[in-house]
C-alpha positions in Angstrom: 39.1 161.0 -73.0 38.3 164.0 -75.0 40.1 167.1 -74.1 38.5 170.5 -74.6 40.9 173.2 -75.7 40.9 176.4 -73.6 42.8 179.6 -73.7 43.3 182.2 -71.0 42.7 179.8 -68.1 41.3 181.5 -65.0 41.7 178.3 -63.0 44.4 175.7 -63.1 44.2 172.5 -61.0 47.2 170.1 -61.2 47.4 166.7 -59.6 45.1 167.6 -56.7 44.5 164.9 -54.1 42.0 165.0 -51.2 41.1 162.3 -48.7 38.5 162.2 -45.9 39.7 159.5 -43.5 40.5 156.4 -45.5 38.5 157.5 -48.5 40.2 159.2 -51.4 37.7 161.7 -52.9 40.0 163.3 -55.4 43.0 161.5 -57.0 45.6 163.4 -59.0 42.8 165.5 -60.5 43.8 168.1 -63.1 41.7 170.6 -65.0 42.0 174.1 -66.5 39.0 176.4 -66.8 38.6 179.5 -69.0 35.8 181.8 -69.9 32.4 180.2 -70.5 30.1 177.8 -68.8 31.5 174.4 -67.8 29.1 171.7 -66.5 30.3 169.1 -63.9 28.4 165.8 -63.9 28.9 162.7 -61.8 27.1 160.4 -59.3 27.0 161.2 -55.6 30.4 160.7 -54.1 32.3 161.4 -57.4 34.2 164.3 -55.8 32.3 167.2 -57.4 31.4 169.1 -54.2 34.9 168.6 -52.8 36.4 170.0 -56.0 34.1 173.0 -55.9 34.9 173.7 -52.2 38.6 173.6 -53.0 38.1 176.1 -55.9 36.0 178.3 -53.6 38.9 178.3 -51.0 36.7 176.7 -48.2 38.8 173.5 -48.3 42.5 172.9 -48.9 43.8 170.0 -51.0 46.1 167.4 -49.4 48.4 167.6 -52.3 48.7 169.2 -55.7 48.5 172.8 -57.0 45.7 175.2 -57.5 46.0 178.6 -59.2 43.2 181.0 -59.6 43.8 184.1 -61.7 47.5 183.2 -61.2 47.1 183.4 -57.4 47.9 180.7 -54.9 44.9 180.1 -52.5 47.2 178.4 -50.0 48.8 181.8 -49.2 46.5 183.8 -46.9 47.0 187.1 -48.6 46.5 185.7 -52.1 43.5 183.6 -50.9 41.8 186.9 -49.8 42.3 188.3 -53.2 40.9 185.2 -54.9 37.8 185.4 -52.7 37.2 189.0 -53.8 37.0 187.8 -57.4 34.7 184.7 -57.0 31.1 184.0 -56.2 30.1 180.7 -54.6 26.7 179.0 -54.3 27.3 176.0 -52.0 25.1 172.9 -52.1 23.6 173.7 -48.7 23.7 177.5 -48.3 23.0 178.8 -44.8 20.2 181.3 -44.1 19.2 183.7 -41.4 15.4 183.1 -41.3 14.6 186.4 -39.4 16.4 188.6 -42.0 14.5 189.9 -45.0 15.9 189.0 -48.4 17.4 192.4 -48.8 19.0 192.3 -45.3 20.5 188.9 -45.9 22.1 189.9 -49.2 23.3 193.2 -47.8 24.9 191.3 -44.9 26.8 189.2 -47.3 27.7 192.3 -49.3 29.3 193.8 -46.2 31.3 190.6 -45.7 32.5 191.0 -49.3 33.8 194.5 -48.4 31.2 196.6 -50.1 31.5 199.3 -47.5 29.8 202.3 -49.1 26.1 202.2 -48.2 24.8 203.7 -51.4 27.0 201.6 -53.6 26.1 198.5 -51.5 22.4 199.0 -51.7 22.6 199.6 -55.5 24.5 196.3 -55.8 22.0 194.4 -53.6 19.1 195.7 -55.7 20.9 194.7 -58.8 21.4 191.0 -57.8 17.9 190.7 -56.5 16.6 192.0 -59.8 18.9 189.5 -61.7 17.4 186.6 -59.8 13.8 187.9 -60.1 13.5 188.7 -56.3 12.9 192.4 -56.3 9.3 191.9 -55.3 10.4 189.8 -52.3 13.1 192.2 -51.0 11.2 192.9 -47.8 10.0 189.4 -47.2 11.5 187.4 -44.3 13.7 184.5 -45.5 11.6 182.0 -43.4 8.6 182.9 -45.6 10.3 182.3 -48.9 9.6 179.2 -50.9 12.4 176.7 -51.5 12.9 177.9 -55.0 13.0 181.6 -53.9 15.6 180.7 -51.2 17.7 179.0 -53.9 17.5 182.1 -56.1 18.4 184.2 -53.0 21.6 182.1 -52.6 22.4 182.7 -56.2 21.9 186.4 -55.7 24.5 186.3 -52.9 26.9 184.6 -55.3 26.5 187.3 -57.9 27.5 190.1 -55.5 30.5 192.1 -56.7 30.2 190.9 -60.3 32.6 188.0 -59.8 35.0 186.9 -62.5 34.7 183.2 -61.3 31.3 181.8 -60.4 31.1 178.4 -58.7 27.6 176.9 -58.5 26.8 173.6 -56.7 23.4 172.2 -57.7 21.9 175.7 -58.4 18.6 174.6 -59.9 17.4 172.5 -57.0 13.9 173.6 -56.1 13.4 175.7 -59.2 10.2 175.3 -61.2 10.4 175.1 -65.1 10.0 178.8 -65.6 12.6 179.7 -63.0 15.0 177.1 -64.5 14.6 178.7 -67.9 15.3 182.2 -66.4 18.4 180.7 -64.6 19.7 179.3 -67.9 19.3 182.6 -69.6 21.1 184.4 -66.7 24.0 181.9 -66.5 24.5 181.7 -70.3 24.8 185.5 -70.4 27.2 185.5 -67.4 29.4 182.9 -69.2 30.0 185.3 -72.0 32.4 187.4 -69.9 33.6 185.2 -67.0 34.3 181.6 -65.9 31.3 179.7 -64.6 31.6 176.2 -63.1 28.2 174.5 -62.6 27.8 171.2 -60.8 24.5 169.5 -61.4 22.6 166.2 -61.7 20.4 167.7 -64.4 21.8 166.6 -67.8 19.2 168.9 -69.5 20.8 171.9 -67.9 24.2 170.9 -69.2 22.8 170.3 -72.7 21.0 173.6 -72.7 23.7 176.0 -71.5 27.2 174.4 -71.1 29.9 174.7 -73.8 32.0 172.1 -72.0 31.2 169.2 -69.7 33.4 167.2 -67.4 32.2 163.9 -66.0 33.7 162.7 -62.8 33.7 159.2 -61.3 35.6 158.2 -58.1 37.6 161.3 -57.9 38.8 161.4 -61.5 37.6 163.0 -64.8 36.5 160.2 -67.2 35.2 162.7 -69.9 36.2 166.3 -70.7 34.6 167.7 -73.9 31.5 169.2 -75.4 27.9 168.1 -74.7 27.6 166.8 -78.2 30.8 164.8 -77.6 29.3 163.3 -74.5 26.1 162.4 -76.4 28.2 160.7 -79.1 29.5 158.3 -76.5 26.1 156.6 -77.0 26.2 156.6 -80.8 24.9 153.3 -82.1 23.7 152.2 -78.7 20.3 153.9 -78.4 17.2 152.1 -79.6 13.5 152.4 -79.8 11.3 149.3 -79.8 7.6 148.5 -79.6 8.1 145.9 -76.9 10.1 145.8 -73.7 13.6 144.4 -74.3 14.8 141.3 -72.3 16.8 142.0 -69.1 19.4 142.9 -68.1 19.6 146.2 -70.1 18.8 149.8 -69.3 15.5 150.8 -70.7 12.4 152.9 -70.0 8.9 153.4 -71.5 8.6 156.7 -73.3 5.6 159.0 -73.6 4.6 157.5 -77.0 4.5 154.0 -75.6 7.7 152.8 -77.1 10.8 151.6 -75.1 14.1 153.4 -75.2 17.0 151.0 -74.7 20.7 151.8 -74.0 23.3 149.3 -75.0 22.7 146.2 -77.2 19.9 146.4 -79.7 16.7 144.7 -78.6 14.6 142.6 -80.9 13.0 144.9 -83.5 14.9 147.9 -82.2 15.3 151.0 -84.4 18.4 153.2 -83.9 17.7 156.5 -82.2 19.7 159.7 -81.9 21.7 159.8 -78.6 21.4 162.6 -76.1 23.7 163.9 -73.3 21.9 161.8 -70.8 22.4 158.6 -72.9 26.1 159.2 -73.2 26.4 160.0 -69.5 24.6 156.9 -68.4 26.6 154.6 -70.7 29.8 156.3 -69.6 29.2 155.7 -66.0 28.4 152.0 -66.7 31.8 151.6 -68.4 34.8 150.9 -66.3 37.2 152.2 -68.9 37.6 155.8 -69.9 35.8 156.7 -73.1 37.2 158.5 -76.1 34.7 160.8 -77.8 
């Protein structure tokens, strides 16, 4: 498994375990996160959301050690300090439908201890502008589209200019233009802080993440660069004029050819691998992959 070198780690996770009933969701999971954007990939049930909830201090591990900015979230006083320095967008953010967009973000700002009214309003306007919601500030939440609600949730996470930003499936419901704006925003934020982004969108990882971690069954099976993940599929991506014999993973592309992952099909020509190719092959391999 490739290891990605980091300095000045903001987050350190060592040998963390977490179970729900009889199911082990995280098993001796370790990682360090520094400045920049890290993408977290993995199938449903891999443990991604559980890891994010632990880092966001909404869930405690059963065993292991977590340190955020050198602070111990298991200690109540230190946990409060950690929360002051992080922004969290959960997978299913809650909304108050009768609030306006401005009122909802302001409510969260009050919870984040922004007590001065003038300063608080300035901050609310800033994050609404960052997420392209200034024009919807007076709109009731119940009248916002799904994509606008997702951007509203991101606006809440940006309050207070957090040093650690934790985003769980942040591009759900965003159209292509909104996704492009999101990528521009997150890439800029990653220049000066730690951003951890969990997603099923491999194109988001390829576009904006300097580092990618692939999880499976509570463990990290890859930790490296997007290009390193793509290279997992080197020599195993093919284009052919006819459909390959089963059982292999393939699909018909827009130009009418067939893209195959794995063994070469009859008449197949080698193709350059992408992040999605490496990810799919990695998950189909029971052994950890070096890249």
